[in-house]
C-alpha beads as a LAMMPS data file, in Angstrom:
LAMMPS data file: protein, C-alpha beads

233 atoms
232 bonds

1 atom types
1 bond types

-500.0 500.0 xlo xhi
-500.0 500.0 ylo yhi
-500.0 500.0 zlo zhi

Masses

1 110.0

Atoms # bond

1 1 1 -349.080 355.248 -290.274
2 1 1 -349.836 351.740 -289.071
3 1 1 -346.977 350.340 -291.155
4 1 1 -344.556 352.814 -289.581
5 1 1 -345.654 351.773 -286.115
6 1 1 -345.142 348.066 -286.899
7 1 1 -341.739 348.797 -288.424
8 1 1 -340.769 350.746 -285.334
9 1 1 -341.754 347.881 -283.065
10 1 1 -339.727 345.430 -285.161
11 1 1 -336.691 347.683 -284.994
12 1 1 -337.004 347.928 -281.216
13 1 1 -337.228 344.144 -280.992
14 1 1 -334.117 343.671 -283.126
15 1 1 -332.198 346.202 -281.052
16 1 1 -333.179 344.487 -277.806
17 1 1 -332.114 341.077 -279.136
18 1 1 -328.825 342.293 -280.592
19 1 1 -327.975 344.156 -277.390
20 1 1 -327.793 340.839 -275.565
21 1 1 -325.029 339.765 -277.935
22 1 1 -323.319 343.109 -278.342
23 1 1 -319.564 342.832 -278.262
24 1 1 -318.358 343.899 -274.863
25 1 1 -315.369 346.030 -273.964
26 1 1 -313.630 342.752 -273.009
27 1 1 -313.676 343.653 -269.308
28 1 1 -314.436 340.359 -267.601
29 1 1 -316.801 341.804 -265.014
30 1 1 -318.954 343.187 -267.833
31 1 1 -319.575 339.804 -269.450
32 1 1 -323.156 338.588 -269.357
33 1 1 -324.025 335.212 -267.839
34 1 1 -327.134 333.049 -268.023
35 1 1 -330.037 334.831 -266.376
36 1 1 -331.895 332.817 -263.720
37 1 1 -329.605 329.838 -264.274
38 1 1 -331.251 326.581 -263.195
39 1 1 -328.645 324.005 -262.209
40 1 1 -331.306 321.309 -261.810
41 1 1 -332.028 321.541 -265.536
42 1 1 -328.309 321.778 -266.328
43 1 1 -327.228 318.507 -264.710
44 1 1 -326.649 315.394 -266.763
45 1 1 -324.152 314.546 -269.466
46 1 1 -322.578 317.092 -271.785
47 1 1 -320.173 316.478 -274.671
48 1 1 -317.483 319.038 -275.495
49 1 1 -318.049 320.466 -278.974
50 1 1 -315.360 323.168 -278.953
51 1 1 -312.871 324.664 -276.513
52 1 1 -310.664 327.664 -276.022
53 1 1 -307.491 326.563 -274.250
54 1 1 -305.724 328.326 -271.360
55 1 1 -301.962 328.656 -271.051
56 1 1 -300.358 325.227 -270.629
57 1 1 -301.513 321.652 -271.147
58 1 1 -305.207 321.056 -271.668
59 1 1 -307.548 318.201 -272.441
60 1 1 -307.563 317.553 -276.159
61 1 1 -310.236 315.127 -277.306
62 1 1 -313.119 312.856 -276.334
63 1 1 -314.103 315.229 -273.531
64 1 1 -317.320 314.540 -271.659
65 1 1 -318.688 315.953 -268.401
66 1 1 -321.323 314.509 -266.086
67 1 1 -322.931 317.026 -263.728
68 1 1 -324.817 316.126 -260.552
69 1 1 -326.288 317.933 -257.555
70 1 1 -325.262 316.773 -254.097
71 1 1 -326.597 318.593 -251.032
72 1 1 -327.672 321.534 -253.218
73 1 1 -324.138 321.818 -254.614
74 1 1 -323.282 320.983 -258.206
75 1 1 -320.431 318.553 -258.800
76 1 1 -318.973 317.190 -262.001
77 1 1 -316.769 314.439 -263.330
78 1 1 -315.042 315.062 -266.639
79 1 1 -313.161 312.579 -268.798
80 1 1 -310.919 312.943 -271.812
81 1 1 -307.510 312.409 -273.356
82 1 1 -304.448 314.571 -272.787
83 1 1 -300.928 314.365 -274.239
84 1 1 -298.245 314.710 -271.562
85 1 1 -295.243 314.028 -273.779
86 1 1 -294.881 313.180 -277.481
87 1 1 -296.580 309.827 -278.088
88 1 1 -297.633 309.642 -274.415
89 1 1 -301.394 310.022 -274.290
90 1 1 -303.125 309.626 -270.955
91 1 1 -306.741 308.907 -270.134
92 1 1 -307.774 311.537 -267.585
93 1 1 -310.625 311.751 -265.106
94 1 1 -311.201 315.090 -263.427
95 1 1 -313.563 316.052 -260.649
96 1 1 -314.748 319.334 -259.244
97 1 1 -317.212 320.949 -256.888
98 1 1 -319.028 324.103 -258.016
99 1 1 -319.490 326.223 -254.929
100 1 1 -322.413 328.634 -255.122
101 1 1 -322.096 332.427 -255.171
102 1 1 -324.661 335.219 -255.063
103 1 1 -325.148 334.862 -258.817
104 1 1 -326.679 331.461 -259.695
105 1 1 -324.690 331.330 -262.968
106 1 1 -321.322 332.066 -261.344
107 1 1 -319.474 329.414 -259.366
108 1 1 -316.194 328.894 -257.577
109 1 1 -314.742 325.676 -258.933
110 1 1 -312.911 323.585 -256.346
111 1 1 -310.667 320.853 -257.706
112 1 1 -310.306 317.488 -256.019
113 1 1 -308.795 314.138 -256.824
114 1 1 -305.386 312.487 -256.772
115 1 1 -303.599 315.532 -258.190
116 1 1 -305.482 318.262 -256.364
117 1 1 -302.178 319.871 -255.359
118 1 1 -301.485 320.883 -258.958
119 1 1 -304.046 323.677 -258.802
120 1 1 -304.163 326.661 -256.478
121 1 1 -307.330 328.232 -255.142
122 1 1 -310.705 328.270 -256.835
123 1 1 -311.436 329.188 -260.429
124 1 1 -314.343 331.405 -261.338
125 1 1 -316.597 329.211 -263.488
126 1 1 -319.385 331.023 -265.309
127 1 1 -322.294 329.615 -267.270
128 1 1 -322.512 332.168 -270.059
129 1 1 -325.521 330.694 -271.797
130 1 1 -327.455 327.447 -272.197
131 1 1 -330.846 326.249 -273.346
132 1 1 -330.345 323.139 -271.144
133 1 1 -331.445 320.743 -273.906
134 1 1 -328.955 321.428 -276.697
135 1 1 -326.011 323.701 -275.938
136 1 1 -324.042 325.403 -273.176
137 1 1 -321.078 327.755 -273.167
138 1 1 -318.895 328.218 -270.083
139 1 1 -316.109 330.675 -269.307
140 1 1 -313.287 330.907 -266.807
141 1 1 -310.716 333.667 -266.418
142 1 1 -307.710 332.483 -264.446
143 1 1 -305.731 335.728 -264.506
144 1 1 -306.816 339.344 -264.967
145 1 1 -304.885 342.143 -266.610
146 1 1 -304.678 345.469 -264.798
147 1 1 -307.373 346.917 -267.064
148 1 1 -309.834 344.171 -266.141
149 1 1 -309.504 342.157 -269.334
150 1 1 -308.457 338.520 -269.151
151 1 1 -304.848 337.401 -269.503
152 1 1 -305.514 333.660 -269.265
153 1 1 -308.920 332.138 -269.904
154 1 1 -310.527 328.920 -270.986
155 1 1 -313.972 328.195 -272.313
156 1 1 -316.052 325.208 -273.373
157 1 1 -318.933 324.821 -275.762
158 1 1 -320.974 321.776 -274.761
159 1 1 -323.593 319.789 -276.605
160 1 1 -326.116 317.298 -275.255
161 1 1 -325.794 315.412 -278.538
162 1 1 -322.419 313.649 -279.008
163 1 1 -322.779 314.322 -282.742
164 1 1 -322.534 318.075 -282.139
165 1 1 -324.662 321.206 -282.323
166 1 1 -327.403 322.168 -284.725
167 1 1 -326.685 325.071 -287.107
168 1 1 -329.092 327.217 -285.091
169 1 1 -327.267 326.504 -281.823
170 1 1 -323.906 327.171 -283.474
171 1 1 -325.087 330.603 -284.564
172 1 1 -326.111 331.472 -281.007
173 1 1 -322.814 330.193 -279.609
174 1 1 -320.764 332.211 -282.114
175 1 1 -322.439 335.419 -280.938
176 1 1 -321.555 334.636 -277.340
177 1 1 -317.968 333.824 -278.323
178 1 1 -317.733 337.270 -279.844
179 1 1 -319.226 338.774 -276.689
180 1 1 -316.439 337.079 -274.686
181 1 1 -313.825 338.547 -277.052
182 1 1 -312.873 335.001 -278.047
183 1 1 -314.096 334.893 -281.636
184 1 1 -312.080 332.487 -283.833
185 1 1 -310.088 331.227 -280.833
186 1 1 -311.960 327.971 -280.297
187 1 1 -310.932 324.538 -281.544
188 1 1 -313.318 321.730 -282.362
189 1 1 -313.137 318.803 -279.935
190 1 1 -312.860 315.411 -281.616
191 1 1 -315.316 312.806 -280.341
192 1 1 -313.942 309.524 -281.686
193 1 1 -314.783 307.193 -278.815
194 1 1 -311.091 306.446 -278.258
195 1 1 -311.353 307.362 -274.572
196 1 1 -313.613 304.390 -273.830
197 1 1 -311.366 301.963 -275.675
198 1 1 -308.294 303.369 -273.964
199 1 1 -309.911 303.129 -270.532
200 1 1 -311.052 299.542 -271.052
201 1 1 -307.516 298.485 -271.996
202 1 1 -305.954 300.194 -268.946
203 1 1 -306.078 299.099 -265.337
204 1 1 -305.362 302.581 -264.000
205 1 1 -306.594 306.006 -264.944
206 1 1 -304.906 309.202 -263.808
207 1 1 -307.081 311.442 -261.648
208 1 1 -306.357 315.093 -262.267
209 1 1 -308.201 318.259 -261.262
210 1 1 -311.071 319.308 -263.507
211 1 1 -310.326 320.768 -266.943
212 1 1 -307.094 322.827 -266.843
213 1 1 -303.887 320.835 -266.389
214 1 1 -301.630 323.839 -266.379
215 1 1 -298.658 322.622 -264.344
216 1 1 -298.862 318.929 -265.143
217 1 1 -295.928 318.639 -267.541
218 1 1 -293.455 320.205 -265.111
219 1 1 -294.413 317.645 -262.467
220 1 1 -294.657 314.486 -264.544
221 1 1 -291.986 312.796 -262.440
222 1 1 -294.151 313.056 -259.338
223 1 1 -296.720 310.850 -261.037
224 1 1 -294.396 308.014 -261.932
225 1 1 -295.149 306.434 -258.566
226 1 1 -298.796 306.232 -259.589
227 1 1 -297.809 303.780 -262.356
228 1 1 -299.715 305.589 -265.046
229 1 1 -300.460 303.586 -268.122
230 1 1 -300.172 305.229 -271.494
231 1 1 -300.782 304.101 -275.018
232 1 1 -299.983 305.218 -278.515
233 1 1 -303.247 305.978 -280.259

Bonds

1 1 1 2
2 1 2 3
3 1 3 4
4 1 4 5
5 1 5 6
6 1 6 7
7 1 7 8
8 1 8 9
9 1 9 10
10 1 10 11
11 1 11 12
12 1 12 13
13 1 13 14
14 1 14 15
15 1 15 16
16 1 16 17
17 1 17 18
18 1 18 19
19 1 19 20
20 1 20 21
21 1 21 22
22 1 22 23
23 1 23 24
24 1 24 25
25 1 25 26
26 1 26 27
27 1 27 28
28 1 28 29
29 1 29 30
30 1 30 31
31 1 31 32
32 1 32 33
33 1 33 34
34 1 34 35
35 1 35 36
36 1 36 37
37 1 37 38
38 1 38 39
39 1 39 40
40 1 40 41
41 1 41 42
42 1 42 43
43 1 43 44
44 1 44 45
45 1 45 46
46 1 46 47
47 1 47 48
48 1 48 49
49 1 49 50
50 1 50 51
51 1 51 52
52 1 52 53
53 1 53 54
54 1 54 55
55 1 55 56
56 1 56 57
57 1 57 58
58 1 58 59
59 1 59 60
60 1 60 61
61 1 61 62
62 1 62 63
63 1 63 64
64 1 64 65
65 1 65 66
66 1 66 67
67 1 67 68
68 1 68 69
69 1 69 70
70 1 70 71
71 1 71 72
72 1 72 73
73 1 73 74
74 1 74 75
75 1 75 76
76 1 76 77
77 1 77 78
78 1 78 79
79 1 79 80
80 1 80 81
81 1 81 82
82 1 82 83
83 1 83 84
84 1 84 85
85 1 85 86
86 1 86 87
87 1 87 88
88 1 88 89
89 1 89 90
90 1 90 91
91 1 91 92
92 1 92 93
93 1 93 94
94 1 94 95
95 1 95 96
96 1 96 97
97 1 97 98
98 1 98 99
99 1 99 100
100 1 100 101
101 1 101 102
102 1 102 103
103 1 103 104
104 1 104 105
105 1 105 106
106 1 106 107
107 1 107 108
108 1 108 109
109 1 109 110
110 1 110 111
111 1 111 112
112 1 112 113
113 1 113 114
114 1 114 115
115 1 115 116
116 1 116 117
117 1 117 118
118 1 118 119
119 1 119 120
120 1 120 121
121 1 121 122
122 1 122 123
123 1 123 124
124 1 124 125
125 1 125 126
126 1 126 127
127 1 127 128
128 1 128 129
129 1 129 130
130 1 130 131
131 1 131 132
132 1 132 133
133 1 133 134
134 1 134 135
135 1 135 136
136 1 136 137
137 1 137 138
138 1 138 139
139 1 139 140
140 1 140 141
141 1 141 142
142 1 142 143
143 1 143 144
144 1 144 145
145 1 145 146
146 1 146 147
147 1 147 148
148 1 148 149
149 1 149 150
150 1 150 151
151 1 151 152
152 1 152 153
153 1 153 154
154 1 154 155
155 1 155 156
156 1 156 157
157 1 157 158
158 1 158 159
159 1 159 160
160 1 160 161
161 1 161 162
162 1 162 163
163 1 163 164
164 1 164 165
165 1 165 166
166 1 166 167
167 1 167 168
168 1 168 169
169 1 169 170
170 1 170 171
171 1 171 172
172 1 172 173
173 1 173 174
174 1 174 175
175 1 175 176
176 1 176 177
177 1 177 178
178 1 178 179
179 1 179 180
180 1 180 181
181 1 181 182
182 1 182 183
183 1 183 184
184 1 184 185
185 1 185 186
186 1 186 187
187 1 187 188
188 1 188 189
189 1 189 190
190 1 190 191
191 1 191 192
192 1 192 193
193 1 193 194
194 1 194 195
195 1 195 196
196 1 196 197
197 1 197 198
198 1 198 199
199 1 199 200
200 1 200 201
201 1 201 202
202 1 202 203
203 1 203 204
204 1 204 205
205 1 205 206
206 1 206 207
207 1 207 208
208 1 208 209
209 1 209 210
210 1 210 211
211 1 211 212
212 1 212 213
213 1 213 214
214 1 214 215
215 1 215 216
216 1 216 217
217 1 217 218
218 1 218 219
219 1 219 220
220 1 220 221
221 1 221 222
222 1 222 223
223 1 223 224
224 1 224 225
225 1 225 226
226 1 226 227
227 1 227 228
228 1 228 229
229 1 229 230
230 1 230 231
231 1 231 232
232 1 232 233
């Protein structure tokens, strides 16, 4: 009888844990986010481990983000490499302000910088999960379908360690990717250190808004006046 009771308790525990990671119906508003998110613990440097791209041009490699809190508002500066045209690779710095909402894990991301005009409005930026010391997974839906699912999203998996995530952290992240209906849609982000070498050899760095660079290619000519420097890597 005692063994049955213990077995029952274990089954209840497994059900409660698995329910947190249960695959959703893909309706964005039903996605879970980090409970009691603490942005003070979240700040600092994160290295992109994997990413799910939105429609259009996106940062490709050597992506890092530095988060800070200014006047109780979280801000971030991200850096990385992006290819604008074949053999034209640009070192990019992106900045954003994460405006608070009623949910501490959900933000409105305001872009700012030299190319602020390339983005319209604020993106929803959600912290899906993090343990603050090892991994974090973020999610943004830029366009909803009529049924509430996402038509255009992007997501990052971050690591505190530039070498990547532990196997244990990767297992947790994979469950959340499935919950977001994005299983097998992420690409690993190369961390080769080329960004630093590129930046040191260039006198100018393009400032573009935060992570998505959706309309950049169609407006490349407007940036010629900024005398962007590029380099074949």
